[in-house]
C-alpha positions in Angstrom: 0.0 0.0 0.0 2.9 2.4 0.8 4.4 1.8 -2.7 1.0 2.5 -4.4 0.7 5.7 -2.4 4.2 6.8 -3.3 3.7 5.9 -7.0 0.4 7.9 -7.0 1.8 11.0 -5.4 5.2 11.1 -7.0 4.6 9.5 -10.4 1.0 9.7 -11.5 -0.2 13.0 -10.1 2.6 15.1 -11.6 2.2 13.3 -14.9 -1.5 13.8 -14.9 -1.1 17.5 -14.0 1.3 18.1 -16.9 -1.1 16.3 -19.3 -4.1 18.2 -18.1 -2.5 21.6 -17.9 -1.0 21.3 -21.4 -4.3 20.0 -22.8 -6.1 23.0 -21.1 -3.6 25.5 -22.4 -3.8 24.0 -25.9 -7.6 24.1 -25.8 -7.6 27.7 -24.6 -5.1 28.7 -27.3 -7.2 27.2 -30.0 -10.3 29.1 -28.8 -8.4 32.3 -28.3 -6.8 32.1 -31.8 -10.4 31.7 -33.2 -11.3 35.0 -31.5 -8.2 36.6 -32.9 -9.1 35.4 -36.4 -12.4 37.3 -36.2 -10.5 40.4 -35.1 -11.3 40.4 -31.4 -8.6 42.3 -29.6 -7.1 40.5 -26.6 -4.4 41.6 -24.2 -1.9 39.4 -22.6 -3.9 39.7 -19.4 -7.0 38.5 -21.3 -5.1 35.5 -22.6 -3.8 34.6 -19.1 -7.1 35.1 -17.4 -9.0 33.0 -19.9 -6.4 30.2 -19.7 -6.7 30.3 -15.9 -10.5 30.2 -16.1 -10.5 27.4 -18.6 -8.2 25.3 -16.5 -10.4 25.8 -13.4 -13.6 25.1 -15.5 -12.2 22.0 -17.2 -10.7 20.5 -14.0 -13.8 18.8 -12.6 -14.8 17.2 -15.9 -11.9 17.0 -18.5 -9.4 16.7 -15.7 -11.1 13.7 -14.2 -11.6 12.1 -17.6 -7.9 12.6 -18.3 -7.0 11.1 -15.0 -9.1 8.0 -15.6 -7.8 7.7 -19.2 -4.1 8.0 -18.2 -4.6 5.6 -15.2 -6.0 3.0 -17.6 -3.3 3.6 -20.2 -0.4 3.5 -17.7 -1.8 0.4 -16.0 -2.0 -1.5 -19.3 1.5 -0.3 -20.2 2.9 -1.4 -16.9 1.4 -4.8 -17.5 2.9 -5.0 -21.0 6.3 -3.8 -19.8 6.3 -6.5 -17.0 5.4 -9.2 -19.5 8.0 -8.3 -22.1 11.4 -10.0 -21.9 13.2 -6.7 -22.0 16.4 -8.2 -20.6 16.9 -10.1 -23.9 17.0 -7.0 -26.1 19.9 -4.9 -27.0 17.9 -1.7 -26.7 17.9 -0.1 -23.3 14.9 -1.0 -21.1 14.5 2.7 -20.3 14.2 3.6 -24.0 11.5 0.9 -24.5 9.6 2.0 -21.4 9.8 5.6 -22.6 8.4 4.8 -26.0 5.7 2.6 -24.6 4.5 5.1 -22.1 4.6 8.1 -24.5 2.7 6.1 -27.1 0.2 5.0 -24.4 -0.3 8.7 -23.3 -0.9 9.9 -26.8 -3.1 7.1 -27.8 -5.2 7.4 -24.6 -5.9 11.0 -25.4 -6.8 10.2 -29.0 -9.1 7.4 -28.0 -10.7 9.5 -25.2 -11.4 12.4 -27.6 -12.7 10.1 -30.3 -15.0 8.3 -27.9 -16.5 11.6 -26.7 -18.0 12.3 -30.1 -20.3 9.3 -30.6 -21.2 9.1 -26.9 -22.0 12.7 -26.4 -22.7 13.7 -30.1 -20.4 16.7 -29.7 -16.7 17.3 -29.3 -16.7 18.9 -25.9 -13.1 20.1 -26.2 -13.3 22.9 -28.7 -9.5 22.9 -29.0 -9.7 19.4 -30.4 -12.2 20.1 -33.2 -9.5 20.7 -35.8 -6.7 18.3 -36.9 -4.1 20.6 -35.4 -6.1 20.8 -32.1 -6.5 17.1 -31.9 -2.8 16.6 -32.5 -2.0 19.2 -29.8 -4.3 17.4 -27.3 -2.5 14.1 -28.1 0.8 15.8 -27.6 -0.3 16.6 -24.1 -0.8 12.9 -23.6 2.5 12.0 -25.1 4.3 14.4 -22.8 2.3 13.1 -19.7 3.4 9.6 -20.7 7.0 10.6 -21.2 7.0 12.3 -17.8 5.4 9.3 -16.1 8.0 7.0 -17.7 10.8 9.0 -16.3 9.3 9.4 -12.9 8.3 5.8 -12.5 11.6 4.3 -13.7 12.8 2.3 -10.7 16.2 1.5 -12.3 17.5 4.9 -11.4 19.2 5.2 -14.8 17.6 8.2 -16.6 
């Protein structure tokens, strides 16, 4: 139980926070760029305030959905990593873990966003409605996965 608590606090929560905050900033940026495209004048303070408000507003919904999504993705990836015979490969175990967790993070965001459309009949995250926006959201997942891989690496060789 102590190990699970340590992993949650020091590995998962920071990784989730990075993924959520980046996803929120990418979403806000897409929406704000849309406003700029229609000639709405925004100051730096407007941008920062709107990003802060979006992060607070998205936290109880999108933040929780991201947490569940990443938890599932990282759990499955841990299972895969533990089942692979990584000691038989010439490639560093850390490199394989890093690739697997970053791919898991990106794919989990992609699947999460794609699943929202048919279930809710709307893309809730406005920043993911364009191809570039969807890629940006997935990038947030990739970075969360990469961070988790580094934080959870028990070998100590980063």
